NUTI-697188 format. One record per residue (C-alpha): x, y, z; residue number from 1; residue in three letters. Coordinates in steps of 0.25 Angstrom, whole numbers, plus 5000, padded with zeros to 4 digits. Layout:
NUTI-697188
<mimar xx="X" yy="Y" zz="Z" kolvo="NUM" rokol="Ala"/>
...
***
This chain:
NUTI-697188
<mimar xx="4970" yy="5015" zz="4934" kolvo="1" rokol="Met"/>
<mimar xx="4974" yy="5005" zz="4923" kolvo="2" rokol="Thr"/>
<mimar xx="4977" yy="4991" zz="4927" kolvo="3" rokol="Ala"/>
<mimar xx="4991" yy="4988" zz="4931" kolvo="4" rokol="Glu"/>
<mimar xx="4998" yy="4976" zz="4936" kolvo="5" rokol="Thr"/>
<mimar xx="5001" yy="4974" zz="4951" kolvo="6" rokol="Ala"/>
<mimar xx="5012" yy="4965" zz="4958" kolvo="7" rokol="His"/>
<mimar xx="5012" yy="4960" zz="4973" kolvo="8" rokol="Thr"/>
<mimar xx="5023" yy="4966" zz="4981" kolvo="9" rokol="Ile"/>
<mimar xx="5026" yy="4961" zz="4995" kolvo="10" rokol="Ser"/>
<mimar xx="5037" yy="4970" zz="5000" kolvo="11" rokol="Pro"/>
<mimar xx="5045" yy="4969" zz="5013" kolvo="12" rokol="Ser"/>
<mimar xx="5045" yy="4981" zz="5021" kolvo="13" rokol="Ala"/>
<mimar xx="5059" yy="4985" zz="5016" kolvo="14" rokol="Leu"/>
<mimar xx="5055" yy="4983" zz="5002" kolvo="15" rokol="Glu"/>
<mimar xx="5042" yy="4992" zz="5004" kolvo="16" rokol="Ala"/>
<mimar xx="5051" yy="5002" zz="5011" kolvo="17" rokol="Trp"/>
<mimar xx="5060" yy="5002" zz="4998" kolvo="18" rokol="Arg"/>
<mimar xx="5048" yy="5006" zz="4990" kolvo="19" rokol="Leu"/>
<mimar xx="5046" yy="5018" zz="4999" kolvo="20" rokol="Val"/>
<mimar xx="5061" yy="5022" zz="5000" kolvo="21" rokol="Gly"/>
<mimar xx="5064" yy="5021" zz="4985" kolvo="22" rokol="His"/>
<mimar xx="5052" yy="5029" zz="4982" kolvo="23" rokol="Tyr"/>
<mimar xx="5056" yy="5041" zz="4991" kolvo="24" rokol="Leu"/>
<mimar xx="5070" yy="5040" zz="4987" kolvo="25" rokol="His"/>
<mimar xx="5066" yy="5041" zz="4973" kolvo="26" rokol="Gly"/>
<mimar xx="5057" yy="5052" zz="4976" kolvo="27" rokol="Leu"/>
<mimar xx="5068" yy="5060" zz="4983" kolvo="28" rokol="Ala"/>
<mimar xx="5076" yy="5060" zz="4970" kolvo="29" rokol="His"/>
<mimar xx="5064" yy="5063" zz="4961" kolvo="30" rokol="Gly"/>
<mimar xx="5058" yy="5074" zz="4969" kolvo="31" rokol="Phe"/>
<mimar xx="5068" yy="5079" zz="4979" kolvo="32" rokol="Pro"/>
<mimar xx="5059" yy="5090" zz="4984" kolvo="33" rokol="Glu"/>
<mimar xx="5047" yy="5081" zz="4987" kolvo="34" rokol="Gln"/>
<mimar xx="5051" yy="5068" zz="4992" kolvo="35" rokol="Trp"/>
<mimar xx="5050" yy="5071" zz="5006" kolvo="36" rokol="Arg"/>
<mimar xx="5036" yy="5077" zz="5005" kolvo="37" rokol="Leu"/>
<mimar xx="5032" yy="5065" zz="4997" kolvo="38" rokol="Arg"/>
<mimar xx="5038" yy="5056" zz="5008" kolvo="39" rokol="Asp"/>
<mimar xx="5029" yy="5062" zz="5018" kolvo="40" rokol="His"/>
<mimar xx="5017" yy="5062" zz="5009" kolvo="41" rokol="Ala"/>
<mimar xx="5019" yy="5047" zz="5006" kolvo="42" rokol="Ala"/>
<mimar xx="5021" yy="5045" zz="5021" kolvo="43" rokol="Ser"/>
<mimar xx="5007" yy="5051" zz="5024" kolvo="44" rokol="Arg"/>
<mimar xx="5001" yy="5043" zz="5013" kolvo="45" rokol="Cys"/>
<mimar xx="5007" yy="5030" zz="5018" kolvo="46" rokol="Arg"/>
<mimar xx="5000" yy="5033" zz="5032" kolvo="47" rokol="Glu"/>
<mimar xx="4987" yy="5033" zz="5025" kolvo="48" rokol="Val"/>
<mimar xx="4990" yy="5021" zz="5017" kolvo="49" rokol="Val"/>
<mimar xx="4995" yy="5014" zz="5029" kolvo="50" rokol="Trp"/>
<mimar xx="4982" yy="5017" zz="5037" kolvo="51" rokol="Ser"/>
<mimar xx="4972" yy="5014" zz="5027" kolvo="52" rokol="Leu"/>
<mimar xx="4971" yy="4999" zz="5029" kolvo="53" rokol="Pro"/>
<mimar xx="4969" yy="5001" zz="5044" kolvo="54" rokol="Thr"/>
<mimar xx="4956" yy="5009" zz="5042" kolvo="55" rokol="Glu"/>
<mimar xx="4946" yy="4998" zz="5039" kolvo="56" rokol="Asn"/>
<mimar xx="4945" yy="4984" zz="5045" kolvo="57" rokol="Gly"/>
<mimar xx="4954" yy="4975" zz="5052" kolvo="58" rokol="Asn"/>
<mimar xx="4958" yy="4965" zz="5041" kolvo="59" rokol="Asp"/>
<mimar xx="4964" yy="4974" zz="5029" kolvo="60" rokol="Val"/>
<mimar xx="4970" yy="4970" zz="5016" kolvo="61" rokol="Gln"/>
<mimar xx="4978" yy="4980" zz="5009" kolvo="62" rokol="Val"/>
<mimar xx="4983" yy="4981" zz="4995" kolvo="63" rokol="Ala"/>
<mimar xx="4993" yy="4991" zz="4989" kolvo="64" rokol="Leu"/>
<mimar xx="4995" yy="4994" zz="4974" kolvo="65" rokol="Trp"/>
<mimar xx="5008" yy="5002" zz="4973" kolvo="66" rokol="Leu"/>
<mimar xx="5013" yy="5010" zz="4961" kolvo="67" rokol="Arg"/>
<mimar xx="5028" yy="5005" zz="4963" kolvo="68" rokol="Leu"/>
<mimar xx="5039" yy="5010" zz="4954" kolvo="69" rokol="Ser"/>
<mimar xx="5054" yy="5010" zz="4953" kolvo="70" rokol="Asp"/>
<mimar xx="5058" yy="5022" zz="4963" kolvo="71" rokol="Thr"/>
<mimar xx="5072" yy="5018" zz="4965" kolvo="72" rokol="Glu"/>
<mimar xx="5082" yy="5029" zz="4963" kolvo="73" rokol="Val"/>
<mimar xx="5097" yy="5026" zz="4963" kolvo="74" rokol="Pro"/>
<mimar xx="5104" yy="5035" zz="4974" kolvo="75" rokol="Cys"/>
<mimar xx="5117" yy="5035" zz="4981" kolvo="76" rokol="Asp"/>
<mimar xx="5117" yy="5049" zz="4986" kolvo="77" rokol="Asp"/>
<mimar xx="5120" yy="5049" zz="5001" kolvo="78" rokol="Pro"/>
<mimar xx="5113" yy="5062" zz="5003" kolvo="79" rokol="Gly"/>
<mimar xx="5100" yy="5058" zz="4997" kolvo="80" rokol="Cys"/>
<mimar xx="5090" yy="5059" zz="5009" kolvo="81" rokol="Ala"/>
<mimar xx="5080" yy="5050" zz="5003" kolvo="82" rokol="Ala"/>
<mimar xx="5090" yy="5039" zz="5000" kolvo="83" rokol="Arg"/>
<mimar xx="5094" yy="5040" zz="5015" kolvo="84" rokol="Glu"/>
<mimar xx="5080" yy="5040" zz="5020" kolvo="85" rokol="Met"/>
<mimar xx="5074" yy="5029" zz="5011" kolvo="86" rokol="Tyr"/>
<mimar xx="5085" yy="5020" zz="5005" kolvo="87" rokol="Leu"/>
<mimar xx="5094" yy="5018" zz="5017" kolvo="88" rokol="Thr"/>
<mimar xx="5084" yy="5012" zz="5026" kolvo="89" rokol="Ser"/>
<mimar xx="5072" yy="5002" zz="5027" kolvo="90" rokol="Asp"/>
<mimar xx="5062" yy="5013" zz="5031" kolvo="91" rokol="Gly"/>
<mimar xx="5065" yy="5012" zz="5046" kolvo="92" rokol="Ser"/>
<mimar xx="5079" yy="5017" zz="5045" kolvo="93" rokol="Gly"/>
<mimar xx="5084" yy="5005" zz="5051" kolvo="94" rokol="Gly"/>
<mimar xx="5091" yy="4998" zz="5038" kolvo="95" rokol="Leu"/>
<mimar xx="5099" yy="5003" zz="5027" kolvo="96" rokol="Pro"/>
<mimar xx="5097" yy="5002" zz="5013" kolvo="97" rokol="Ala"/>
<mimar xx="5083" yy="5000" zz="5009" kolvo="98" rokol="Ser"/>
<mimar xx="5087" yy="4993" zz="4996" kolvo="99" rokol="Gly"/>
<mimar xx="5082" yy="4993" zz="4981" kolvo="100" rokol="Arg"/>
<mimar xx="5068" yy="4996" zz="4977" kolvo="101" rokol="Leu"/>
<mimar xx="5060" yy="4983" zz="4977" kolvo="102" rokol="Pro"/>
<mimar xx="5059" yy="4977" zz="4963" kolvo="103" rokol="Ala"/>
<mimar xx="5044" yy="4976" zz="4964" kolvo="104" rokol="Phe"/>
<mimar xx="5043" yy="4991" zz="4964" kolvo="105" rokol="Ala"/>
<mimar xx="5048" yy="4991" zz="4949" kolvo="106" rokol="Arg"/>
<mimar xx="5038" yy="4981" zz="4944" kolvo="107" rokol="Arg"/>
<mimar xx="5026" yy="4985" zz="4935" kolvo="108" rokol="Glu"/>
<mimar xx="5013" yy="4987" zz="4941" kolvo="109" rokol="Gly"/>
<mimar xx="5008" yy="4990" zz="4955" kolvo="110" rokol="Leu"/>
<mimar xx="5014" yy="4984" zz="4967" kolvo="111" rokol="Gly"/>
<mimar xx="5003" yy="4977" zz="4975" kolvo="112" rokol="Tyr"/>
<mimar xx="5005" yy="4975" zz="4991" kolvo="113" rokol="Phe"/>
<mimar xx="4995" yy="4969" zz="5000" kolvo="114" rokol="Glu"/>
<mimar xx="4994" yy="4967" zz="5015" kolvo="115" rokol="Tyr"/>
<mimar xx="4983" yy="4964" zz="5026" kolvo="116" rokol="Arg"/>
<mimar xx="4982" yy="4971" zz="5039" kolvo="117" rokol="Thr"/>
<mimar xx="4974" yy="4971" zz="5052" kolvo="118" rokol="His"/>
<mimar xx="4974" yy="4977" zz="5066" kolvo="119" rokol="Pro"/>
<mimar xx="4984" yy="4971" zz="5075" kolvo="120" rokol="His"/>
<mimar xx="4986" yy="4975" zz="5089" kolvo="121" rokol="Arg"/>
<mimar xx="4990" yy="4990" zz="5089" kolvo="122" rokol="Asp"/>
<mimar xx="4991" yy="4991" zz="5074" kolvo="123" rokol="Gly"/>
<mimar xx="4989" yy="4983" zz="5061" kolvo="124" rokol="Trp"/>
<mimar xx="4996" yy="4971" zz="5056" kolvo="125" rokol="Ala"/>
<mimar xx="4999" yy="4967" zz="5042" kolvo="126" rokol="Cys"/>
<mimar xx="5001" yy="4954" zz="5035" kolvo="127" rokol="Asp"/>
<mimar xx="5015" yy="4959" zz="5029" kolvo="128" rokol="Val"/>
<mimar xx="5026" yy="4967" zz="5035" kolvo="129" rokol="Asp"/>
<mimar xx="5020" yy="4980" zz="5040" kolvo="130" rokol="Pro"/>
<mimar xx="5033" yy="4987" zz="5036" kolvo="131" rokol="Gly"/>
<mimar xx="5030" yy="4983" zz="5021" kolvo="132" rokol="Ala"/>
<mimar xx="5015" yy="4989" zz="5023" kolvo="133" rokol="Val"/>
<mimar xx="5020" yy="5002" zz="5028" kolvo="134" rokol="Gln"/>
<mimar xx="5031" yy="5004" zz="5017" kolvo="135" rokol="Trp"/>
<mimar xx="5021" yy="4999" zz="5006" kolvo="136" rokol="Met"/>
<mimar xx="5011" yy="5009" zz="5011" kolvo="137" rokol="Ser"/>
<mimar xx="5022" yy="5020" zz="5010" kolvo="138" rokol="Thr"/>
<mimar xx="5025" yy="5015" zz="4996" kolvo="139" rokol="Ala"/>
<mimar xx="5011" yy="5016" zz="4992" kolvo="140" rokol="Leu"/>
<mimar xx="5011" yy="5030" zz="4997" kolvo="141" rokol="Ala"/>
<mimar xx="5023" yy="5033" zz="4988" kolvo="142" rokol="Leu"/>
<mimar xx="5021" yy="5025" zz="4975" kolvo="143" rokol="Tyr"/>
<mimar xx="5006" yy="5026" zz="4975" kolvo="144" rokol="Gly"/>
<mimar xx="4995" yy="5015" zz="4972" kolvo="145" rokol="Gly"/>
<mimar xx="4983" yy="5010" zz="4979" kolvo="146" rokol="Trp"/>
<mimar xx="4979" yy="5003" zz="4992" kolvo="147" rokol="Ile"/>
<mimar xx="4967" yy="4994" zz="4994" kolvo="148" rokol="Arg"/>
<mimar xx="4962" yy="4990" zz="5008" kolvo="149" rokol="Ile"/>
<mimar xx="4952" yy="4978" zz="5010" kolvo="150" rokol="Asn"/>
<mimar xx="4947" yy="4978" zz="5025" kolvo="151" rokol="Trp"/>
<mimar xx="4938" yy="4969" zz="5033" kolvo="152" rokol="Phe"/>
<mimar xx="4934" yy="4971" zz="5048" kolvo="153" rokol="Ala"/>
<mimar xx="4924" yy="4965" zz="5057" kolvo="154" rokol="Met"/>
<mimar xx="4915" yy="4975" zz="5064" kolvo="155" rokol="Gly"/>
<mimar xx="4905" yy="4976" zz="5075" kolvo="156" rokol="Asp"/>
<mimar xx="4892" yy="4968" zz="5076" kolvo="157" rokol="Ala"/>
<mimar xx="4897" yy="4957" zz="5066" kolvo="158" rokol="Asp"/>
<mimar xx="4900" yy="4966" zz="5055" kolvo="159" rokol="Ser"/>
<mimar xx="4911" yy="4967" zz="5045" kolvo="160" rokol="Met"/>
<mimar xx="4917" yy="4977" zz="5036" kolvo="161" rokol="Arg"/>
<mimar xx="4925" yy="4975" zz="5024" kolvo="162" rokol="Ala"/>
<mimar xx="4930" yy="4984" zz="5012" kolvo="163" rokol="Gly"/>
<mimar xx="4941" yy="4990" zz="5004" kolvo="164" rokol="His"/>
<mimar xx="4947" yy="5003" zz="5000" kolvo="165" rokol="Ser"/>
<mimar xx="4956" yy="5007" zz="4989" kolvo="166" rokol="Leu"/>
<mimar xx="4966" yy="5019" zz="4989" kolvo="167" rokol="Trp"/>
<mimar xx="4975" yy="5026" zz="4979" kolvo="168" rokol="Glu"/>
<mimar xx="4988" yy="5031" zz="4984" kolvo="169" rokol="Val"/>
<mimar xx="4995" yy="5042" zz="4975" kolvo="170" rokol="Thr"/>
<mimar xx="5003" yy="5054" zz="4977" kolvo="171" rokol="Gly"/>
<mimar xx="5004" yy="5050" zz="4992" kolvo="172" rokol="His"/>
<mimar xx="4990" yy="5052" zz="4994" kolvo="173" rokol="Glu"/>
<mimar xx="4979" yy="5040" zz="4997" kolvo="174" rokol="Val"/>
<mimar xx="4966" yy="5041" zz="4990" kolvo="175" rokol="Arg"/>
<mimar xx="4954" yy="5031" zz="4993" kolvo="176" rokol="Glu"/>
<mimar xx="4948" yy="5026" zz="4980" kolvo="177" rokol="Ile"/>
<mimar xx="4938" yy="5017" zz="4984" kolvo="178" rokol="Ser"/>
<mimar xx="4931" yy="5010" zz="4997" kolvo="179" rokol="Arg"/>
<mimar xx="4921" yy="4999" zz="4999" kolvo="180" rokol="Trp"/>
<mimar xx="4917" yy="4993" zz="5012" kolvo="181" rokol="Ser"/>
<mimar xx="4906" yy="4984" zz="5017" kolvo="182" rokol="Thr"/>
<mimar xx="4900" yy="4981" zz="5031" kolvo="183" rokol="Val"/>
<mimar xx="4893" yy="4968" zz="5035" kolvo="184" rokol="Ala"/>
<mimar xx="4885" yy="4966" zz="5048" kolvo="185" rokol="Gly"/>
<mimar xx="4872" yy="4962" zz="5054" kolvo="186" rokol="Pro"/>
<mimar xx="4865" yy="4973" zz="5046" kolvo="187" rokol="Asp"/>
<mimar xx="4870" yy="4968" zz="5033" kolvo="188" rokol="Gly"/>
<mimar xx="4881" yy="4973" zz="5023" kolvo="189" rokol="Val"/>
<mimar xx="4884" yy="4987" zz="5020" kolvo="190" rokol="Arg"/>
<mimar xx="4894" yy="4991" zz="5009" kolvo="191" rokol="Ser"/>
<mimar xx="4900" yy="5004" zz="5005" kolvo="192" rokol="Glu"/>
<mimar xx="4907" yy="5007" zz="4992" kolvo="193" rokol="Gly"/>
<mimar xx="4915" yy="5005" zz="4984" kolvo="194" rokol="Pro"/>
<mimar xx="4918" yy="5020" zz="4983" kolvo="195" rokol="Thr"/>
<mimar xx="4923" yy="5025" zz="4969" kolvo="196" rokol="Asn"/>
<mimar xx="4922" yy="5012" zz="4962" kolvo="197" rokol="Pro"/>
<mimar xx="4926" yy="5018" zz="4948" kolvo="198" rokol="Ser"/>
<mimar xx="4939" yy="5024" zz="4954" kolvo="199" rokol="Ala"/>
<mimar xx="4944" yy="5010" zz="4959" kolvo="200" rokol="Val"/>
<mimar xx="4956" yy="5006" zz="4951" kolvo="201" rokol="Pro"/>
<mimar xx="4959" yy="4992" zz="4946" kolvo="202" rokol="Val"/>
<mimar xx="4971" yy="4988" zz="4954" kolvo="203" rokol="Leu"/>
<mimar xx="4979" yy="4976" zz="4949" kolvo="204" rokol="Pro"/>
<mimar xx="4982" yy="4964" zz="4958" kolvo="205" rokol="Leu"/>
<mimar xx="4994" yy="4956" zz="4957" kolvo="206" rokol="Pro"/>
<mimar xx="4991" yy="4943" zz="4950" kolvo="207" rokol="Pro"/>
<mimar xx="4993" yy="4934" zz="4962" kolvo="208" rokol="Glu"/>
<mimar xx="4984" yy="4944" zz="4970" kolvo="209" rokol="Val"/>
<mimar xx="4973" yy="4943" zz="4960" kolvo="210" rokol="Glu"/>
<mimar xx="4974" yy="4928" zz="4959" kolvo="211" rokol="Ala"/>
<mimar xx="4973" yy="4927" zz="4974" kolvo="212" rokol="Lys"/>
<mimar xx="4960" yy="4936" zz="4975" kolvo="213" rokol="Arg"/>
<mimar xx="4954" yy="4928" zz="4963" kolvo="214" rokol="Lys"/>
<mimar xx="4957" yy="4915" zz="4971" kolvo="215" rokol="Ala"/>
<mimar xx="4951" yy="4920" zz="4984" kolvo="216" rokol="Ala"/>
<mimar xx="4938" yy="4925" zz="4976" kolvo="217" rokol="Ala"/>
<mimar xx="4937" yy="4911" zz="4970" kolvo="218" rokol="Glu"/>
<mimar xx="4938" yy="4905" zz="4984" kolvo="219" rokol="Ala"/>
<mimar xx="4926" yy="4913" zz="4989" kolvo="220" rokol="Arg"/>
<mimar xx="4917" yy="4909" zz="4978" kolvo="221" rokol="Arg"/>
***
C-alpha cells in the first residue's frame, strides 16, 4: 500500500448508520441482483470485526481505517425496497429519514475512527457511543479498510499480557495480517512475533493523532 492521508472521524450513531444505509442503497441501484447477498455477507463480516477486540485482554484500544467514498444515489422511487429499508430509518426502524451522507465520507484519504473498550458487567463498555461502534464496524465490513487492536491484560501470578494485531477487511472478508504479543511474569518476559512483518502496510495517521503519539513518546523518555 502506498502512503495516503487519513482524517479523524467521530461520528454519532446516526451518522455512522448513514454510511451503511447509503452504501447499501447505492449497491441496490448498481447491482440489483446482488445487494441482498452482499448485505448478508457484510453482516457476517461485521460480527467478526465486532468480536475481534474482545478476544484478548481487558483494556483494548481499537483503530479503524476506512476506505470511505461518496455512495449517495439520488432516489425518489417509492417502490425502491433498499430506499425503504436503509434511508427511511435510523437503523432501528424507529425514526424516519436517515438523512444525507456525512460530508466526511467525501473527503480524500482514509477515515480514521478509534475507541477504547473493556469488560463491564455482562458485556463490553466503550468510551464512545456503542451504537456508533456497531455501525462503524458495519461500515468497515462494507467499504473495506483495516483494523488494529492493542490490548493489555493482567494475568495470574503477577503476570501481564500485552500485544497488538492488524487485520485487513476487503470483499466482506477479514484477514489477519500481523500479530505481536508479550507476556511478563515471575519467570521473565516472553514475546511472540511480529508475524509477517514484511506484509504490514504503512497506515497513515491523522496529524493530530501523530502529534499526540509523539508527545506521549517524548514524555516517557
